[in-house]
C-alpha positions, 0 to 999 in steps of 0.5 A, spaced: 500 500 500 502 506 497 503 511 503 500 518 502 504 524 504 498 528 506 497 523 512 503 526 516 503 533 520 509 535 517 506 535 510 500 538 513 504 544 516 507 545 509 501 545 505 498 550 509 503 555 507 504 553 500 497 554 499 497 561 501 504 563 498 504 559 491 500 558 485 495 552 486 499 548 480 506 549 484 503 547 490 500 540 487 507 540 483 511 540 490 506 535 493 508 530 488 515 532 489 515 530 496 511 524 495 516 521 489 522 523 494 519 519 500 517 513 496 525 513 493 528 514 500 523 509 504 521 514 509 515 518 511 515 526 511 515 526 519 521 521 519 525 526 514 524 532 519 525 528 525 532 526 522 534 533 520 532 536 526 537 531 530 542 532 525 542 540 527 542 538 534 548 534 533 551 540 529 554 535 523 558 538 518 554 539 511 558 533 508 556 528 514 548 530 514 544 524 511 539 529 509 543 532 505 547 526 502 540 523 501 538 529 496 544 528 493 544 521 492 537 522 489 539 526 484 545 521 482 541 515 482 534 516 480 534 515 472 527 515 471 526 523 472 528 528 467 533 533 470 528 539 470 523 534 475 529 533 479 531 540 480 523 541 482 524 536 487 530 539 490 526 546 490 520 542 493 524 539 499 528 545 500 521 549 501 518 542 505 524 542 510 524 550 511 517 550 513 518 545 518 524 548 521 529 543 519 532 547 513 537 542 510 542 547 507 544 550 514 
């Protein structure tokens, strides 16, 4: 059975901000992107946020952060998506982590 990202609190928080700040199509694309990434990573959205917050509390260097490595690995490994789709997914992930107080880039 396929997981729906909309079942998770982190996604609901993010979606609430997206619908206020982004066009409807962007919101749909971002939600699709998170769904694709979660299926690839075999993690749900809440797990991704919890992992990132743990990393921040332990002050890992960027090169040691699993959350950052996972995004890079996704870009390298998923051959089924176009370069444009992968870029959209990365942009959506940055938004998702940021709106959940788990910024992946700092």
